[in-house]
Structures are given as structure tokens and as C-alpha cells.
C-alpha positions as CSV (number, residue, x, y, z in Angstrom):
1,M,101.6,85.7,94.9
2,A,98.3,87.6,94.4
3,S,96.5,87.3,91.1
4,T,96.0,90.1,88.8
5,I,92.8,92.1,89.5
6,G,92.5,94.3,86.5
7,I,94.1,96.2,83.7
8,G,95.4,99.7,84.0
9,P,94.8,102.7,81.6
10,H,97.8,101.8,79.5
11,G,97.1,98.0,79.3
12,E,99.4,97.2,82.3
13,P,98.3,94.7,84.9
14,V,97.3,96.1,88.3
15,G,96.7,94.6,91.6
16,G,99.3,91.8,91.0
17,P,102.3,91.3,93.2
18,S,101.9,94.2,95.7
19,R,105.5,94.2,97.1
20,G,109.1,93.4,96.3
21,P,112.0,94.4,94.1
22,R,110.3,93.1,91.0
23,A,107.2,95.3,91.3
24,F,109.4,98.3,92.2
25,A,111.6,97.8,89.1
26,R,108.6,97.2,86.9
27,D,106.9,100.5,88.0
28,L,110.2,102.4,87.8
29,F,110.1,102.0,84.0
30,S,106.2,102.5,83.7
31,R,105.0,105.4,81.6
32,E,102.3,106.0,84.1
33,L,104.9,106.9,86.7
34,L,105.6,110.2,85.0
35,R,102.2,111.5,86.2
36,Y,103.3,111.0,89.8
37,L,106.8,112.4,89.6
38,G,107.4,115.9,91.1
39,P,106.3,116.4,94.7
40,G,109.5,114.6,96.0
41,F,111.6,117.1,94.0
42,I,109.8,120.0,95.7
43,V,111.0,118.6,99.0
44,T,114.5,117.8,97.8
45,I,115.3,121.5,97.0
46,G,114.7,122.2,100.7
47,F,117.7,120.2,101.8
48,I,120.1,121.8,99.2
49,D,119.7,125.1,100.9
50,P,122.3,127.6,102.2
51,G,122.3,125.8,105.6
52,N,123.5,122.6,103.8
53,W,126.1,124.7,102.0
54,A,127.5,126.0,105.2
55,T,127.7,122.6,107.0
56,N,128.9,120.7,103.8
57,I,131.7,123.3,103.0
58,A,132.8,123.1,106.7
59,G,132.9,119.3,106.6
60,G,134.7,119.1,103.3
61,S,137.3,121.8,104.1
62,E,138.1,120.6,107.6
63,F,137.9,116.8,107.2
64,G,138.2,116.1,103.4
65,Y,136.1,113.2,102.2
66,D,135.6,111.7,105.6
67,L,132.1,112.8,106.3
68,L,130.5,111.7,103.0
69,W,128.9,108.8,104.8
70,V,126.8,111.3,106.9
71,V,125.1,112.4,103.7
72,S,124.3,108.7,102.9
73,L,122.9,108.0,106.3
74,S,120.9,111.2,106.5
75,T,119.4,110.6,103.0
76,L,118.2,107.0,104.0
77,M,116.6,108.5,107.2
78,L,115.0,111.2,105.1
79,I,113.6,108.8,102.5
80,F,111.9,106.8,105.3
81,L,110.4,109.9,107.0
82,Q,109.3,111.6,103.8
83,H,107.7,108.5,102.6
84,L,105.6,108.4,105.8
85,S,104.6,112.1,105.4
86,A,103.6,111.5,101.7
87,K,101.7,108.4,102.6
88,L,99.8,110.2,105.4
89,G,98.7,112.9,102.9
90,I,97.6,110.4,100.4
91,V,95.5,108.2,102.7
92,T,93.9,111.0,104.7
93,G,93.7,113.7,102.1
94,R,95.0,116.1,104.8
95,S,98.4,117.7,105.5
96,L,100.5,116.7,108.5
97,A,99.5,119.9,110.2
98,A,95.8,119.3,109.7
99,N,96.1,115.8,111.0
100,I,98.0,116.8,114.1
101,R,95.3,119.4,114.9
102,A,92.5,116.8,114.3
103,Q,93.9,113.8,116.0
104,L,96.3,114.8,118.9
105,P,95.6,116.4,122.3
106,R,95.6,120.2,122.4
107,P,98.8,120.6,124.4
108,V,100.7,118.5,121.8
109,V,99.0,120.5,119.0
110,W,100.2,123.8,120.6
111,I,103.7,122.6,121.1
112,A,104.0,121.1,117.7
113,G,102.4,124.2,116.1
114,V,104.4,126.9,117.8
115,T,107.7,125.1,117.4
116,I,107.3,124.4,113.7
117,V,106.3,128.0,113.0
118,L,109.5,129.2,114.9
119,A,111.5,126.6,112.9
120,C,110.0,127.9,109.6
121,M,111.1,131.4,110.6
122,A,114.6,130.2,111.3
123,T,114.5,128.4,107.9
124,D,113.5,131.6,106.2
125,L,116.5,133.3,107.7
126,A,118.8,130.7,106.1
127,E,117.1,130.6,102.8
128,Y,116.7,134.4,102.3
129,L,120.3,135.0,103.5
130,G,121.6,132.4,101.1
131,A,119.9,133.9,98.1
132,A,121.0,137.3,99.2
133,L,124.6,136.0,99.4
134,G,124.1,134.8,95.8
135,F,123.0,138.2,94.6
136,Y,126.0,139.7,96.4
137,L,128.5,137.2,94.8
138,L,127.1,137.6,91.3
139,F,126.0,141.2,91.2
140,G,127.5,142.9,94.3
141,L,124.2,143.7,95.8
142,P,124.3,144.2,99.6
143,L,122.5,141.8,101.8
144,W,119.9,144.3,102.9
145,L,118.8,144.7,99.4
146,G,119.3,141.1,98.2
147,A,117.0,139.7,101.0
148,P,113.9,141.7,100.2
149,L,114.4,141.2,96.5
150,T,114.4,137.4,97.2
151,V,111.2,137.8,99.3
152,G,109.5,139.6,96.4
153,L,110.5,137.0,93.8
154,V,109.3,134.1,96.1
155,F,105.9,135.7,96.7
156,L,105.5,136.3,93.1
157,A,106.4,132.7,92.3
158,I,104.0,131.2,94.9
159,L,101.0,133.6,94.5
160,G,101.4,134.2,90.8
161,Q,101.8,130.6,89.6
162,R,99.7,127.5,89.5
163,Y,101.1,124.7,91.5
164,H,102.2,122.5,88.5
165,R,104.1,125.5,87.0
166,L,105.7,126.1,90.4
167,E,106.7,122.4,90.5
168,R,108.3,122.5,87.0
169,M,110.2,125.8,88.1
170,I,111.6,124.0,91.1
171,V,112.7,121.0,89.0
172,A,114.4,123.3,86.7
173,F,116.2,125.0,89.6
174,L,117.3,121.6,90.8
175,A,118.7,120.8,87.4
176,I,120.6,124.1,87.4
177,I,122.1,123.4,90.8
178,A,123.1,119.8,89.8
179,G,124.5,121.2,86.5
180,C,126.6,123.8,88.3
181,Y,128.1,121.1,90.6
182,V,128.9,118.8,87.7
183,V,130.9,121.7,86.2
184,E,132.6,122.3,89.6
185,L,133.5,118.6,89.8
186,F,135.3,118.7,86.5
187,L,137.1,121.9,87.5
188,V,138.4,120.7,90.8
189,D,139.5,117.1,89.7
190,P,138.7,115.2,93.0
191,D,140.4,111.9,94.0
192,W,137.5,109.5,93.4
193,G,139.4,106.5,94.6
194,V,139.9,108.1,98.0
195,A,136.4,109.6,98.2
196,A,134.3,106.6,97.2
197,P,134.7,104.4,100.2
198,H,133.7,107.3,102.6
199,W,130.2,107.2,101.2
200,V,129.6,103.9,103.1
201,V,132.4,103.6,105.6
202,P,131.8,105.7,108.7
203,S,134.7,107.8,110.0
204,I,134.3,110.1,112.9
205,D,136.2,111.4,115.9
206,G,135.9,114.1,118.5
207,A,136.9,116.8,116.2
208,S,134.4,116.0,113.5
209,I,131.3,114.9,115.4
210,L,129.9,118.4,115.8
211,V,130.1,119.1,112.0
212,A,128.6,115.7,111.3
213,L,125.6,116.4,113.4
214,G,125.2,119.8,111.8
215,M,125.1,118.0,108.4
216,L,122.5,115.6,109.7
217,G,120.2,118.4,111.0
218,A,120.6,120.4,107.7
219,I,119.4,117.4,105.6
220,V,116.5,116.1,107.9
221,M,114.5,119.3,108.1
222,P,111.1,119.5,109.8
223,H,109.4,121.9,107.3
224,N,110.2,119.5,104.5
225,I,108.4,116.7,106.3
226,Y,105.3,119.0,106.6
227,V,105.3,120.2,103.1
228,H,105.5,116.7,101.5
229,S,102.2,115.7,103.1
230,N,100.6,118.8,101.4
231,V,102.2,118.9,97.9
232,I,101.6,115.1,97.4
233,Q,97.9,115.9,97.1
234,S,98.6,117.6,93.8
235,R,98.2,114.2,92.2
236,E,95.0,112.1,91.9
237,W,95.2,109.1,94.2
238,D,92.5,106.5,93.4
239,L,93.2,104.1,96.3
240,Q,91.0,101.3,95.2
241,P,92.1,97.7,96.2
242,G,93.4,97.1,92.5
243,T,95.6,100.2,92.3
244,R,96.5,101.0,96.0
245,S,99.9,99.2,96.1
246,R,100.9,100.4,92.6
247,L,100.2,104.0,93.4
248,M,102.0,103.8,96.8
249,R,105.1,102.4,94.9
250,F,104.9,105.4,92.5
251,E,105.1,107.7,95.5
252,L,108.0,105.8,96.9
253,I,109.8,105.9,93.6
254,D,109.2,109.7,93.4
255,T,110.6,110.2,96.9
256,T,113.5,107.9,96.4
257,L,114.6,109.5,93.0
258,A,114.2,112.9,94.4
259,M,116.1,112.2,97.7
260,G,118.8,110.5,95.6
261,M,119.3,113.6,93.6
262,G,119.7,115.5,96.8
263,W,122.3,112.9,98.0
264,L,124.3,113.5,94.8
265,V,124.3,117.4,95.1
266,N,125.1,117.3,98.9
267,S,127.9,114.8,98.2
268,A,129.2,117.1,95.4
269,M,129.3,120.0,97.9
270,I,131.6,118.0,100.2
271,I,133.7,116.7,97.4
272,V,134.4,120.1,95.9
273,A,135.3,121.6,99.3
274,A,137.5,118.6,100.1
275,A,139.2,118.7,96.6
276,V,139.9,122.5,96.8
277,F,140.0,123.6,100.4
278,F,141.2,120.6,102.3
279,R,143.7,119.6,99.7
280,G,145.0,123.2,99.7
281,G,145.1,123.5,103.5
282,V,142.5,126.2,103.6
283,V,139.9,126.1,106.5
284,V,136.7,127.9,105.4
285,S,134.6,129.9,107.9
286,S,132.1,131.6,105.6
287,I,130.4,131.1,102.3
288,E,131.7,134.4,101.0
289,Q,135.3,133.2,101.9
290,A,134.6,130.0,100.0
291,A,133.6,131.8,96.8
292,D,136.6,134.2,97.1
293,T,139.0,131.4,97.8
294,L,137.8,129.3,94.8
295,E,138.9,131.9,92.2
296,P,142.7,131.9,92.8
297,L,142.8,128.2,93.5
298,V,140.6,126.9,90.7
299,G,139.7,129.9,88.4
300,E,137.1,132.6,87.8
301,L,134.6,130.3,86.2
302,A,134.5,128.2,89.5
303,R,133.6,131.3,91.5
304,F,130.9,132.3,89.0
305,V,129.3,128.8,89.0
306,F,129.5,128.7,92.8
307,G,127.6,132.0,93.1
308,L,125.0,131.0,90.5
309,A,124.3,127.7,92.2
310,L,124.1,129.5,95.6
311,L,121.6,132.1,94.2
312,V,119.4,129.4,92.6
313,A,119.5,127.2,95.7
314,G,118.6,130.2,97.9
315,L,115.7,131.2,95.7
316,A,114.3,127.7,95.2
317,S,114.6,126.6,98.9
318,S,113.0,130.0,99.9
319,I,110.1,129.1,97.7
320,T,109.8,125.6,99.4
321,S,110.1,126.9,102.9
322,S,107.6,129.7,102.3
323,L,105.2,127.1,100.7
324,A,105.6,125.0,103.8
325,E,104.7,127.8,106.2
326,A,101.9,129.1,104.1
327,N,100.4,125.6,104.5
328,I,101.4,124.9,108.0
329,V,99.8,128.0,109.6
330,P,96.3,127.5,108.1
331,G,96.5,123.8,108.8
332,Y,97.1,124.4,112.4
333,L,94.4,127.1,112.5
334,G,91.9,124.8,110.8
335,R,91.7,127.0,107.8
336,A,91.8,126.1,104.1
337,E,95.2,125.7,102.7
338,D,94.3,127.9,99.7
339,P,96.8,130.5,98.2
340,R,93.8,132.8,97.5
341,S,92.8,133.0,101.2
342,L,93.9,135.9,103.4
343,T,95.2,133.5,106.1
344,Y,97.5,131.9,103.5
345,R,98.9,135.2,102.3
346,L,99.3,136.7,105.8
347,S,101.2,133.5,106.7
348,L,103.7,134.2,103.9
349,V,104.2,137.8,105.0
350,L,104.3,137.5,108.8
351,T,106.7,134.5,108.9
352,S,109.2,136.3,106.6
353,L,109.4,139.5,108.8
354,P,111.8,138.1,111.5
355,A,114.3,137.0,108.9
356,M,114.1,140.4,107.2
357,L,114.7,142.2,110.5
358,V,117.7,140.0,111.4
359,I,119.3,140.5,108.0
360,A,118.6,144.3,108.1
361,L,120.5,144.5,111.4
362,G,123.6,143.2,109.7
363,V,124.2,140.0,111.7
364,D,127.1,137.7,110.9
365,S,125.8,135.6,108.0
366,Y,127.8,132.4,108.8
367,R,126.7,132.6,112.5
368,A,123.1,133.1,111.5
369,L,123.2,130.0,109.3
370,I,124.5,127.9,112.0
371,V,122.0,129.1,114.6
372,S,119.1,128.5,112.2
373,Q,120.2,124.8,111.9
374,V,120.3,124.5,115.6
375,M,116.8,125.8,115.9
376,L,115.7,123.2,113.3
377,S,117.4,120.5,115.3
378,I,115.4,121.5,118.5
379,Q,112.1,121.3,116.6
380,L,112.7,118.0,114.7
381,P,111.5,115.6,117.4
382,F,108.3,117.5,117.7
383,T,107.6,116.7,114.0
384,V,108.9,113.1,113.9
385,L,107.1,111.7,116.9
386,P,103.6,112.9,115.9
387,L,104.2,111.7,112.4
388,L,105.1,108.2,113.7
389,W,102.0,108.2,116.0
390,L,99.7,109.2,113.1
391,S,101.3,106.6,110.7
392,R,100.8,103.9,113.3
393,S,97.2,104.8,114.1
394,R,94.5,102.5,112.6
395,R,91.9,105.2,113.1
396,V,94.0,107.6,110.9
397,M,95.6,105.3,108.4
398,G,93.3,102.2,108.3
399,D,94.8,99.3,106.5
400,E,97.8,101.5,105.4
401,R,99.1,102.0,109.0
402,M,102.7,101.2,109.7
403,G,103.5,97.5,110.6
404,P,105.7,96.4,113.5
405,V,109.0,96.5,111.6
406,P,108.6,100.1,110.1
407,T,107.4,101.2,113.6
408,F,110.6,99.8,115.1
409,V,112.7,101.5,112.5
410,G,110.8,104.8,112.9
411,L,111.3,104.7,116.7
412,A,115.0,103.8,116.3
413,L,115.4,106.8,114.0
414,A,113.6,109.1,116.3
415,G,115.8,107.9,119.1
416,I,119.0,108.6,117.0
417,I,117.7,112.0,116.0
418,I,116.8,113.0,119.5
419,G,120.1,111.7,120.9
420,L,122.2,113.3,118.3
421,N,120.4,116.6,118.6
422,V,120.7,116.7,122.3
423,F,124.4,116.2,121.9
424,L,124.5,118.9,119.2
425,L,122.7,121.4,121.4
426,A,125.0,120.5,124.4
427,E,128.1,121.0,122.3
428,T,126.8,124.2,120.8
429,F,126.0,125.9,124.1
430,A,129.1,124.5,125.8
431,G,131.2,126.0,123.0
432,G,129.3,129.2,122.6
């Protein structure tokens, strides 16, 4: 066991045992940890977006509690990948986009850059559409009016706020969504004894595999991996030998706690859908139908809470996706990722236009959500593989590069993601 190197700002030893459950548990209750909490929660709101609502409601209404394990597996995969992204940002002081541009061959940079921008546009479609549906459910606003209203609010939030205020806003949004689902859980009275085993015991068949893969793709989202490497730099990371391990644990704790909150909310979506729709024999094919069906089955309050949570989730995830693309485009172009720059602001505007056009054309909202998740699935390997290569590179990461075991785990996850997404695409096109 390593000896203590020094004393931290609050009198705590630093540089002692660098790894293990004891060190993790000690830092979990450290006052200093509070300074480093936040970036992970920015990321978490991105996988409680309307795309997740569509897949989770479909899973719960069609298969009851059976697919809860997919949320558990996806969240574990997400913690691993998001930790790698955050660590890359901490060690290099650069975002994932800037690292790919600086370190990888030009053809790889072009493929990764073009596909992630297209994926961001698809994400915008899901997020803006979800918020617009929330405005419709609560206030009766048509989608063509709710979507641009969402864009205006998102731009105001990103360009008119300092980052730390924006972070607090996102955490508040996450708390509202979680609170809404706590209320929903009390209203629908799920069978916890039946539900609990399905969090850890896989159960899948030919009928449910497509929905399960959609749930996986809705949780492990490429733009979230990019944005984590950027927002993590909002903290001061003094990576001296005496503090390096401790600060890295703070990041891992932030990521784990935030992803755990996402796991709870996504689980709650499935549980509510299972307790109301599956138990009542109702198969849901749209978010609007889910809200309309809740009222006669559970009560008017449930419909209101559902609409409020959807609106807040759409607004919050729209902020996260827009924040991601406004940093991704300048990063790939070699420009400063500065909200005051013209490139940053143009990135916000131009990447939102396709989503506005699709919504204005009056497309089927449920179909649009599904297609957007398929597009994310296509792009995901082009994000995960460069991230793994950079994390393994000694030139990029120095002594913090991935070891053999994490590398094996990362490659195994990449193989699973690629295989499952190939199957998802094959099934989607075969059925469509």
C-alpha cells in the first residue's frame, strides 16, 4: 500500500491508497467531492430524452417488467464509456472531437466528424419533438409552434447563461423529472416483487429483441460521449502525483452517481408503462396515446405529471444535445469551443434547421423518434472505436492510458454494440 504523500486543502490525506473500494467509499463522503459533482448530470439528462420515452414505453407496455435488465446492462456500459471520455478530457485538456482531429488520420476524422454531426441533427429531432409534444400535452400548442419555441428557449439558456448556472439548471430539471416519476410510481402501484428480479435476470425472445436493442441505442448515445469530454473541463484538475488518483475517483463517482440517477428514471418509465398499460392489456404506439390512456386508467394527475416530465425532459435534453453539437463542430474544425465565437453560434443554428424542417412538414412523431434512434445506432461505433484508441494511446494519455483489462472490456463492449446495432438495422430495414 502506498504511503501518504501530503495533506489536502481540508486536512485529508492525499496520495495514499490509489485504488480499491475503501478509497472509493472514503471519497464518496468527502466534502471536496462536491466541487467535482455536476458534469456527469449534464450527460445523464441526455439519455432521459424523448427517444428513451418512446422505447421504454414500448418495452413496458408490450413486455411488462421483462426488459428492465436492458436498462441495467446499458447503464453499466455507459458508465465505462463516459468515464473514458471524461478521463480523456481531464488528461489532455481537449474534447474528444479535438483529440480525434489532432491524433487520427484524415479519413477517420472525416468519417467520425460527418457521422456525429448527422447523429446530432437526428438527436435534435428527437429532443425538439419531445419538448414540442410536452407543450402540446400541457398547453395544447401545435408541434409546429412548440418546436421553434423549444429552440428559442434552448438558445437563450446556452448563450445567455454561464456554464455553472446552466449546470445547476440541468440538475434542477433532472430533479423535476425524477420527482414526477416518483409521483407516477405511487399512482400506478407496481408489483415490486415481480419487477425486482428483472433488473438483473435477462429475459428476451424473438418478439422483444428489437425493442431491447432500441432501448440500448437510446441509452448509449454518441453525442453524450462527446459532450462529457468537454464539460468535464469546467472543473480544475491539478493532476500532480499526490492528487491524481483522488481526483480521478471524484470524476468516477460523479459519473457513477449521475448514470445511476439515469438508471432509476429509465427503470421508472418501464415500470409505469408495465403497471398501467401491460397490466391493462393496452399496447401503446405513440407518446400522445400513452398520455391520453393514462388519464382514464390512473387519473388526470397522472396525465399532467406525464406531460410535465416530458416537457422538462425535452427541454433539458435539447440543451444537452445543442451543447454537444456546438462544441463538436468547432472541435472538428480546429476552432475555439467558445460560446462567444461565431462558429459556435452558427453550429447551434445550422444543426437545428433539419429538425425544424422535418417537424414543420408534419411527420409522424412516433416514427420520427424511432428513426432518430436508428441513426444514432449507425454512428455509435464511429465514436466508441476512436475513443478506445485514444484512451489506449500512451502518446495521448501518458501514464493514464488504459491497461490491458479495461482495453479488453472496451473492445468487448464495442463488439457487442456493433453486433447489436447491425442486427437492429437489419431488423429495421427488413421490417420497414
